[in-house]
C-alpha positions in Angstrom: 77.1 74.7 125.7 75.8 76.5 128.7 72.9 75.3 130.8 71.2 78.5 132.1 68.3 77.6 134.3 66.1 80.5 133.1 67.1 80.4 129.4 67.0 84.1 129.3 69.1 85.9 126.6 72.4 87.2 127.9 72.4 91.0 128.4 75.2 93.2 127.2 77.9 94.5 129.6 79.1 98.1 129.5 82.2 99.5 131.3 83.3 96.3 133.1 86.6 95.5 131.2 88.7 95.6 134.4 86.3 93.5 136.5 85.8 91.1 133.5 89.5 90.5 133.3 89.7 89.9 137.1 86.9 87.4 137.2 88.2 85.6 134.0 91.7 85.3 135.6 90.2 83.8 138.8 88.3 81.1 136.9 91.5 79.3 136.1 93.3 79.9 139.4 90.9 79.6 142.3 88.0 77.2 143.0 85.6 79.9 144.3 85.2 83.5 142.9 82.5 85.7 144.5 81.3 88.9 142.9 80.0 91.3 145.5 78.3 94.7 145.3 75.2 96.7 146.0 71.8 95.9 144.7 71.5 96.6 141.0 75.2 97.0 140.3 75.3 94.3 137.7 76.9 91.3 139.4 74.8 88.6 137.8 75.1 90.2 134.3 78.9 90.3 134.6 79.1 86.8 135.9 77.0 85.4 133.1 79.0 87.3 130.5 82.3 86.0 131.8 81.1 82.4 132.0 79.6 82.6 128.5 82.9 83.8 127.1 84.9 81.3 129.2 82.9 78.3 127.9 83.0 79.5 124.3 86.8 79.6 124.5 87.6 76.6 126.7 84.5 74.4 126.4 82.6 72.9 129.2 79.2 73.7 130.7 77.7 76.2 133.2 74.8 75.4 135.5 73.2 78.2 137.3 70.8 78.5 140.2 69.1 81.7 141.2 68.9 81.5 144.9 66.5 84.4 145.3 64.1 82.9 142.9 62.9 80.4 145.5 64.2 76.9 145.9 61.9 73.9 145.6 62.0 70.8 147.8 65.5 69.5 148.1 67.4 72.7 148.4 70.4 73.9 146.5 71.8 70.5 145.6 68.6 69.3 143.9 68.2 72.7 142.2 71.6 72.4 140.7 70.8 68.8 139.5 67.6 70.1 137.9 69.5 72.9 136.2 71.9 70.3 134.9 69.1 68.2 133.4 69.3 65.5 136.2 65.8 65.9 137.4 65.2 62.2 137.9 68.2 62.0 140.2 67.0 65.0 142.1 63.5 63.5 142.5 65.0 60.2 143.7 67.3 61.9 146.2 64.4 63.8 147.8 61.7 61.2 147.5 62.8 59.0 150.4 63.0 61.7 153.1 59.8 63.2 151.7 58.0 59.8 151.9 59.3 59.3 155.4 57.8 62.6 156.5 54.4 62.2 154.7 53.6 58.4 155.1 50.6 57.7 157.4 51.6 55.7 160.6 50.7 52.0 160.8 48.2 50.8 163.5 50.0 49.5 166.5 53.3 51.1 165.4 54.9 52.9 168.3 55.3 56.7 168.0 58.7 57.7 166.7 61.3 58.1 169.4 64.9 59.3 169.4 66.1 56.3 167.5 63.5 56.8 164.8 64.4 60.4 164.5 68.0 59.5 164.1 67.1 57.0 161.4 65.2 59.8 159.6 68.2 62.1 159.9 70.5 59.4 158.7 68.2 58.8 155.7 68.2 62.5 154.8 72.0 62.6 155.1 72.3 59.5 152.9 70.0 61.0 150.3 71.8 64.3 150.4 75.1 62.4 150.0 73.8 60.6 147.0 72.6 63.8 145.4 75.9 65.5 146.1 77.8 62.5 144.6 75.6 62.6 141.5 76.1 66.3 141.2 79.9 66.1 141.5 80.0 63.2 139.1 78.0 65.2 136.5 80.3 68.3 137.0 83.4 66.2 136.5 82.1 64.5 133.5 80.9 67.6 131.7 83.6 70.1 133.0 80.9 72.1 134.7 81.4 75.5 136.3 78.7 76.2 138.9 77.1 79.6 139.2 75.3 80.3 142.5 73.5 83.5 141.6 72.2 86.0 144.3 73.2 83.9 147.3 72.0 86.5 149.9 68.8 84.8 151.1 70.5 81.5 151.7 74.1 82.7 152.2 74.9 80.2 155.0 73.5 77.3 153.0 75.5 78.3 149.9 78.6 78.5 151.9 77.9 75.0 153.3 77.2 73.6 149.9 80.3 75.1 148.4 82.4 73.6 151.2 81.0 70.2 150.5 81.3 70.4 146.7 85.0 71.5 146.9 85.7 68.7 149.5 84.2 66.2 147.1 85.9 67.6 144.0 88.7 70.1 144.6 89.0 70.7 140.8 85.5 72.1 140.6 85.1 75.8 139.8 82.3 77.8 141.4 81.3 81.4 140.8 78.9 83.1 143.3 77.2 86.5 143.2 76.0 88.1 146.4 75.8 91.4 148.2 78.2 90.0 150.8 80.9 87.4 150.7 80.5 83.7 151.6 83.3 83.8 154.1 85.3 80.7 153.0 89.0 80.4 153.0 89.1 79.4 149.3 87.1 82.5 148.3 88.5 85.3 146.1 86.3 88.3 146.0 85.8 90.9 143.2 83.9 93.9 144.3 81.7 95.5 141.7 81.2 99.2 142.1 78.7 101.5 140.3 79.8 102.6 136.8 81.9 105.8 136.6 79.9 108.8 135.2 82.9 110.7 133.9 86.5 109.9 133.3 89.5 112.2 133.4 89.4 115.5 131.5 85.6 115.4 131.4 85.2 112.4 129.1 81.9 110.6 129.4 82.2 107.4 131.4 80.5 104.0 131.0 77.4 105.1 132.9 76.7 107.8 130.3 77.4 105.2 127.6 74.9 102.9 129.1 72.2 105.6 129.2 73.0 106.8 125.7 72.5 103.3 124.3 68.9 103.5 125.6 68.2 107.1 124.7 69.9 107.6 121.4 71.4 111.0 120.5 71.0 113.4 123.3 72.7 116.4 125.0 75.7 115.1 126.8 75.2 117.4 129.7 71.7 116.0 130.3 73.0 112.4 130.2 75.8 113.2 132.6 73.3 115.0 135.0 71.0 112.0 135.0 73.8 109.5 135.6 75.3 111.6 138.4 72.0 111.8 140.2 71.6 108.0 139.8 75.2 107.6 141.0 76.2 105.3 138.1 73.9 102.4 139.2 73.2 100.2 136.1 69.8 99.2 137.5 68.8 102.8 138.3 69.9 103.9 134.8 67.9 101.1 133.1 64.8 101.9 135.1 65.2 105.7 134.5 65.5 105.0 130.8 62.1 103.4 130.8 60.6 106.7 132.1 61.5 108.3 128.7 58.4 106.6 127.3 56.3 109.2 129.2 58.7 112.2 129.6 61.5 113.9 127.8 65.2 113.7 128.8 65.2 117.3 130.3 62.2 116.4 132.4 63.9 113.2 133.5 67.1 115.1 134.4 65.0 117.6 136.4 63.2 114.8 138.2 66.2 112.8 139.3 68.1 115.9 140.2 65.7 116.8 143.0 65.9 115.6 146.5 62.9 113.3 146.1 63.1 109.5 146.3 64.1 107.6 143.1 61.4 105.0 143.0 61.5 104.3 139.3 59.9 101.1 137.9 59.9 99.2 134.7 60.0 95.7 133.3 62.7 93.4 134.7 63.6 89.7 134.7 63.1 89.5 138.5 60.5 91.1 140.8 63.1 92.7 143.0 64.5 94.6 139.9 61.3 96.1 138.8 62.0 99.2 140.9 64.7 100.7 143.1 62.4 100.4 146.1 61.9 96.6 145.5 65.7 96.1 145.1 66.4 97.8 148.4 63.5 96.1 150.1 64.9 92.7 149.2 68.1 93.4 151.1 66.2 95.2 153.9 64.2 92.1 154.6 67.4 90.1 155.3 68.7 92.6 157.9 68.2 92.2 161.7 65.9 94.7 163.5 68.8 96.7 164.8 70.5 96.9 161.4 67.2 98.1 159.9 66.9 100.9 162.4 70.4 102.0 161.8 69.9 101.9 158.0 66.8 104.0 158.3 68.3 106.6 160.6 71.5 106.9 158.5 69.2 108.1 155.7 69.2 111.6 157.2 72.9 111.9 156.5 73.3 113.5 153.0 76.8 112.1 152.2 79.8 110.4 153.9 80.1 110.3 157.6 82.3 108.8 160.4 81.2 106.4 163.2 80.8 109.3 165.7 78.2 111.1 163.6 76.5 107.8 162.8 76.3 107.1 166.6 74.8 110.6 167.2 72.1 110.0 164.7 71.3 106.3 165.3 71.6 106.0 169.1 68.3 105.8 171.0 66.6 103.6 173.6 66.2 100.7 171.1 69.7 101.1 169.6 72.5 101.4 172.2 75.5 103.4 171.1 77.7 100.3 171.4 75.6 98.5 168.7 76.0 101.1 166.0 79.6 100.2 165.0 78.7 96.6 164.6 75.6 97.5 162.6 77.7 99.7 160.3 80.1 96.9 159.6 77.3 94.4 158.9 75.6 96.8 156.5 79.0 97.4 154.8 79.5 93.7 154.4 76.0 93.4 152.9 76.9 96.2 150.4 74.3 98.5 151.8 76.8 101.0 153.2 80.0 102.0 151.3 83.3 102.6 153.1 84.8 105.6 151.4 87.9 105.8 153.6 89.6 103.2 155.7 90.6 104.1 159.3 94.0 104.0 160.7 95.8 106.7 158.7 97.3 109.8 160.3 96.3 113.4 159.8 99.2 115.4 158.3 98.6 118.4 160.5 98.3 116.6 163.8 99.3 113.0 163.4 96.1 111.9 165.0 94.5 108.7 163.7 91.9 109.1 161.0 88.5 107.4 161.6 86.9 105.4 158.8 84.2 107.2 156.7 81.1 105.6 155.3 78.4 106.5 152.9 74.9 105.4 152.2 74.2 105.4 148.4 71.2 107.4 147.3 69.0 104.5 146.5 69.5 103.0 149.9 69.2 106.4 151.5 65.9 107.0 149.8 64.5 103.7 150.8 65.8 104.2 154.4 64.1 107.6 154.6 60.8 106.1 153.5 61.1 103.5 156.3 62.1 106.2 158.8 59.1 108.3 157.8 56.7 105.3 158.0 58.0 104.5 161.5 57.3 108.1 162.6 61.0 108.7 163.5 62.1 111.1 160.9 61.6 114.3 163.0 63.6 112.9 165.9 66.4 111.7 163.6 66.6 115.1 161.8 66.8 116.9 165.2 69.6 114.6 166.4 71.4 115.2 163.1 71.3 119.0 163.5 72.4 118.8 167.1 75.4 116.7 166.1 76.3 119.2 163.4 76.1 122.0 165.9 78.6 120.1 168.0 80.9 119.6 165.0 80.8 123.4 164.2 81.5 124.2 167.8 84.5 121.8 167.7 85.8 123.5 164.6 85.4 127.0 166.1 87.5 125.9 169.1 90.1 124.3 166.9 90.4 127.5 164.9 91.5 129.4 168.0 93.9 126.6 168.9 97.5 125.9 167.9 96.7 124.7 164.4 94.0 126.3 162.3 94.4 123.6 159.6 92.6 121.2 162.0 89.5 123.5 161.8 89.8 123.9 158.1 90.1 120.1 157.5 87.2 119.4 159.9 84.9 121.7 158.0 86.0 120.3 154.6 85.4 116.7 155.8 81.9 117.6 157.0 80.9 120.1 154.4 78.0 118.1 153.0 76.6 117.4 156.5 77.0 121.1 157.6 75.4 122.2 154.3 72.3 120.0 155.0 72.1 121.1 158.6 72.1 124.7 157.5 69.7 124.5 154.5 67.1 121.9 155.6 64.0 123.7 156.9 63.9 123.8 160.7 61.0 122.0 162.4 60.4 124.6 165.0 61.9 127.7 166.7 64.3 125.6 168.8 65.5 123.8 165.7 66.0 127.1 163.9 68.2 128.3 166.7 70.3 125.1 166.3 70.8 125.9 162.6 71.7 129.5 163.5 74.2 128.3 166.1 76.0 126.3 163.3 76.2 129.3 161.1 77.6 131.5 163.9 80.1 128.9 165.0 81.4 128.8 161.4 82.2 132.5 161.5 85.9 131.9 160.8 85.0 129.9 157.6 82.9 132.7 156.2 85.0 135.6 157.3 88.6 134.3 157.3 88.6 131.5 154.7 86.8 133.5 152.0 83.3 132.1 151.9 81.6 135.4 152.7 78.7 135.1 150.2 77.6 131.7 151.5 77.8 132.9 155.1 75.6 135.9 154.3 73.1 133.8 152.5 72.7 131.4 155.4 72.6 134.1 158.0 70.1 136.3 156.1 67.7 133.3 155.9 68.2 132.0 159.5 67.9 135.4 161.1 64.4 135.7 159.6 63.5 132.4 161.2 65.0 133.3 164.6 63.5 136.6 165.7 63.7 136.1 169.5 66.1 138.5 171.2 68.9 136.2 172.3 72.6 136.5 172.7 73.0 134.0 169.8 71.0 136.3 167.5 73.1 139.3 168.6 76.2 137.4 167.5 74.5 136.5 164.2 73.6 140.1 163.5 77.3 141.2 164.1 78.5 138.4 161.8 76.1 139.3 159.1 77.1 142.9 159.3 80.8 142.0 159.3 80.4 139.8 156.2 78.4 142.5 154.5 81.2 145.0 155.2 83.8 142.6 153.7 81.5 142.1 150.7 81.4 146.0 150.2 77.6 146.1 151.0 78.3 149.1 153.1 74.7 150.3 153.7 73.5 146.8 154.6 76.5 146.4 156.9 75.7 149.6 158.8 72.1 148.7 159.3 73.0 145.2 160.6 75.8 146.6 162.9 73.4 149.2 164.3 70.9 146.4 165.2 73.8 144.3 166.6 74.9 147.2 168.8 71.4 147.5 170.3 71.3 143.8 171.0 74.8 143.9 172.5 73.9 146.7 174.8 70.7 144.9 175.9 72.7 141.8 176.7 75.6 143.8 178.3 78.0 142.1 175.8 81.3 144.0 176.0 83.0 141.6 173.6 80.2 142.2 171.1 80.7 146.0 171.3 84.4 145.5 170.6 83.6 143.3 167.6 81.2 146.0 166.3 84.0 148.6 166.6 86.2 146.3 164.7 83.6 145.9 161.9 83.1 149.7 161.8 86.9 149.9 161.3 86.7 147.6 158.4 83.9 149.7 156.9 85.9 152.9 157.2 89.0 151.2 155.8 87.1 149.9 152.8 85.7 153.4 152.3 89.2 154.9 152.4 88.5 156.9 155.6 91.8 156.2 157.3 91.4 158.4 160.3 88.0 156.9 161.2 89.4 153.3 160.6 92.4 153.9 162.9 90.1 155.3 165.7 87.6 152.4 165.5 90.3 149.7 165.3 92.1 151.3 168.2 88.9 151.2 170.3 88.5 147.6 169.4 92.1 146.7 170.2 92.0 148.3 173.7 89.3 145.8 174.7 90.5 142.6 176.4 88.3 139.9 175.1 86.6 137.6 177.6 85.5 135.2 174.9 88.6 134.4 172.8 86.8 131.7 170.8 84.5 133.9 168.7 85.4 136.6 166.2 88.5 138.5 165.6 90.2 139.6 168.8 92.3 142.6 169.7 95.3 141.2 167.8 93.4 141.3 164.5 92.3 144.9 165.3 96.0 145.8 165.7 96.8 144.1 162.4 94.2 146.0 160.5 95.3 149.2 162.2 98.8 148.5 160.8 97.3 148.2 157.3 95.4 151.5 157.7 98.5 153.3 158.9 100.9 151.8 156.3 100.6 154.5 153.7 100.7 157.3 156.3 103.2 156.5 159.1 105.7 153.7 158.8 106.8 153.7 162.4 103.2 153.6 163.8 102.3 150.9 161.3 105.3 148.8 162.3 104.5 149.3 166.0 100.9 148.2 165.4 102.0 145.1 163.5 104.4 144.2 166.4 101.6 144.8 168.9 99.4 142.5 166.9 101.9 139.7 167.1 102.5 140.2 170.8 98.8 140.0 171.6 98.1 136.9 169.5 96.1 134.1 171.1 98.0 131.3 169.4 101.2 130.7 167.5 99.2 128.8 164.9 97.0 131.7 163.9 97.6 131.8 160.1 94.9 134.3 159.6 96.5 136.8 161.9 100.0 135.9 160.7 99.1 136.5 157.0 97.4 139.8 157.9 100.4 141.1 159.8 102.8 140.1 157.0 100.6 141.9 154.5 100.7 145.0 156.7 104.5 144.8 156.8 104.7 144.3 153.1 102.5 147.2 152.4 104.4 149.4 154.8 107.9 148.6 153.4 106.7 148.8 149.8 105.1 152.2 150.4 108.2 153.6 152.1 110.9 152.4 149.6 112.0 149.0 150.9 110.9 146.6 148.1 113.2 143.8 149.1 111.9 143.6 152.6 108.3 144.0 151.2 108.9 141.1 148.8 110.0 138.8 151.6 107.0 139.7 153.8 104.6 139.4 150.9 105.8 136.0 150.0 105.4 134.8 153.6 101.9 136.3 153.7 101.0 134.3 150.6 102.3 131.0 152.0 100.5 131.6 155.4 97.2 132.5 153.8 97.2 129.5 151.4 97.1 127.3 154.5 93.6 128.4 155.3 92.3 129.9 152.0 90.6 133.1 150.9 90.8 133.5 147.1 90.3 137.3 147.2 93.2 137.9 149.7 95.5 135.4 147.8 94.8 137.1 144.5 95.6 140.5 145.9 98.8 139.4 147.5 99.9 137.7 144.3 99.4 140.9 142.4 101.5 142.8 144.9 104.1 140.0 144.7 104.3 140.3 140.9 104.9 144.1 141.1 107.5 143.8 143.9 109.4 141.2 141.9 109.6 143.5 138.9 110.7 146.4 141.2 113.5 144.3 142.8 114.7 143.0 139.5 114.8 146.4 137.7 115.7 148.6 140.7 113.0 151.1 139.8 109.2 151.1 140.5 107.1 150.3 137.4 104.9 153.1 135.9 101.7 151.3 137.1 102.9 151.0 140.7 99.8 152.8 142.1 97.6 150.3 140.3 99.5 147.3 141.7 99.3 148.6 145.2 95.5 148.8 145.3 94.5 147.0 148.5 93.6 143.3 148.2 90.0 143.9 149.3 89.4 146.2 146.3 90.4 143.7 143.6 89.8 140.0 142.8 92.8 139.6 140.6 93.6 136.3 138.7 94.6 134.2 141.7 93.4 130.9 142.9 89.8 129.9 142.5 87.5 129.4 145.5 87.3 125.8 146.7 83.8 124.3 146.1 82.0 124.5 149.4 78.2 124.6 150.0 77.9 124.4 146.2 74.1 124.6 146.2 74.2 128.2 147.5 77.2 129.1 145.4 75.4 128.0 142.3 72.3 130.0 143.1 74.2 133.2 144.0 
């Protein structure tokens, strides 16, 4: 038999086969097994299911105490005795100290001094020892497994009781559930994560199975969408399923898919499980004031983050920067924050140590955002977040012009969700809008060189409407928007934007800006097939010695494009322009420039009857470009590579040679797909 204190029916368990086996294995091999995890992840349900199965197979009894349900006089030991049916023993053990505390003083009796207080403490200790002895005797006699459920509000008391129980009876088996571990040497921890939404090859995961059991037959894509928005949390899925009494599944999917808070509510066995807000509030109440502030301020971060970004967002007069790391670790220990990557590894491209990365799950993020808003700190935290993202984008821009462009690419990939939020969240005022525009401009290389032109144009078009003051930053943004429009073959739009950028550059005496505009006009002419105009514009841009090498394509890139323009006309001039491009490079690690030069050489040699040399250059161009991306360029180079291989094998050019030598910017080909980045805008475009 099993003595459950609350006598509630045992709920079903979905998708916990691995964790079930782990806990079952620990029951026979360790005295203390602790199930840890975030609020609503199903720790108690799994623990009860494992113990029910264990007692059915091996006999014995389970006694459970729910620590969050409130403990009566006598504490945990007496609560366990009452759960075991030893209420009389529990009353006797607590009656003596209670009587000592409540009995009226006798006339003429001296007031209690230190000796009397010692006697009282000794009496309490004696009573506690008697209760502990009675409890261990009962556990030994009935082969009891103790379940301390939801230990968080009395975590230290639970740890102390477990230590005393195991000292009195080392053969006793104890299972605990908590958001954080007890911290004992005998403890073995099983971390319970949210349920997977999908498995490999698009197979629906346990989270979808759990929702489908409550909804019945439904469109799989809607079930997956709901579970993804709820991040696989069993409590969130159960509460969301209760909403189907008043709305359809498509309406539920639309509601949970928005950025609004997920404060669903429904019937539950405990008060803190009636809503996601209540579940998070219970853990929030146990945090220190500093940890609460850090939790609330982290809610402005949309996804994973490193300690540096957390420090930028959380540091203020009431939270010193030195306190943020400690708060992060305490919140992680309490299963509020997830650690998605351990620190200490090394980056492949630089060998530098990788910092850890954390993530605030959506339910905790929504609750923290509510606390932040109620405290009147949301605006300041959002501003600090955008400023930190502007610093990240500037760092990536500098890294791009450095010795290894992979560093810049990896930085942007790591921070893509944060940069996306900083670019898309509505600015609070004109200064904040300039901060967002600065991020978009700093990421020029990502839009122009790595192939995300459409996303870049969308961000710039929107932010330029919000930043109408005539500033040097806006002049750069106008040039970048025109440059991206030219690359996207929106020629009329590009000309209008470049004309506006030219006016702004003249007003600000920006010689570098005028050179970049000449480069963009060269791209326009090249894409139109006007070779002579392209060569003239690119030559004008190449003659300029850039004073700001950190922004935009410099003279070396103008020489490389000039080599591409000359390739079909004059092999010698094309080769000379390619050599000049390499000689004027800013860094040896410029894969964007290197791949463009190699493509120019491949086009030159292929056009002028040297397919073997063209094949070698084309292959190197493909390898170099794949380091930084750009699906359109990669697809075009692959098409050229296929034709050159046929030519080299057969010794004669194929009949469709002209088609295969169409420049890469005029065809998409069947090459690699674009990596998902800023997916919200990509989906809308």
